[in-house]
N, C-alpha and C positions, 0 to 999 in steps of 0.2 A: 600755158605757152601761147595758145591762140589769143587769149585776152591781151597779152603783152604785145603781140604782133598787131592786133587791131588798134591798140592805143598808139603805138608808134606810127602806124600808117595814118591814123587820124591826125596826129601832130604834124607829120610831113605834109599831109593834104592842106592843113591850116596854113602851114608855112608857104606853100605854093600859092594858095588863094590870097594871102595878105601881101605877098611880094609884089603883086600887080598894083595894089593900092599904094604901097610905100614908094615903089619905083616910079610911079606916074607914067608908065609906058605901056602901050598895049602890045600884046603878043598873041599869036594863035597857037603856037606849039613851043613847049619847053622840054628840055631834056636835063635830067639830073642824076644824082646818086642817092639811092635808097639805102639807109643803114638802120639796122635793128640791133640794139645792144641789150637783148632781153635778159634771161636768167643765167648769165655767164657765157653763153655762146653768142657770137656776133655773126650776123648775116648781112651781106652787102651785094648790091647789084644795080643795074640801070633802071631808071624810072622815066616815064614820059607822060606829059599831059597835053591834051589838045582841046581847044575851045571850038565847038561847032557853031556856036552863036554867042551872043552876049551873055546868056544865062546857062547854056548847056555845055558841059565839059566831060571829058573822059580821061581817066588816068589809069595807067597800067605799070606794074613793076615786076621784075623777076629778081629774087634775092637768093643768093647761094650761101650755104653754110657747110659745116662738116658733114659730108655724105648725104646732103639733102638740098632741095631747092623749093622755094615757095613762089607761086605765081598769084598776083592780085590784079583784079580789074574792077574799076569803080566808075560809076556814073555820078556826076555832080550837077546840082542845080544851084547856081549862085545868084543871089538877089539881096539887095540892101533891105534892112529893116526900116520902116517908116520913121520910127521914133529914135533911131540912132543918129548921133551927132558926129560930124567929121572933125 
């Protein structure tokens, strides 16, 4: 179960990180909805991401399921790869 949660959170984090690239707009704080459709049970809750600087960001979410809740907090360092082509 924990592995599925981490995979879903990683995917959501990737979506947040790439949304800035595709949208071509800068933002400091974003609020969204976190959803995990793991092994039959679905957990849903608010998610927030804030950039402290160009490379440093913090993301947190609180997800609620049947009779339980999960809290996640993540530090992210964002930087382009030198060899990557846009």
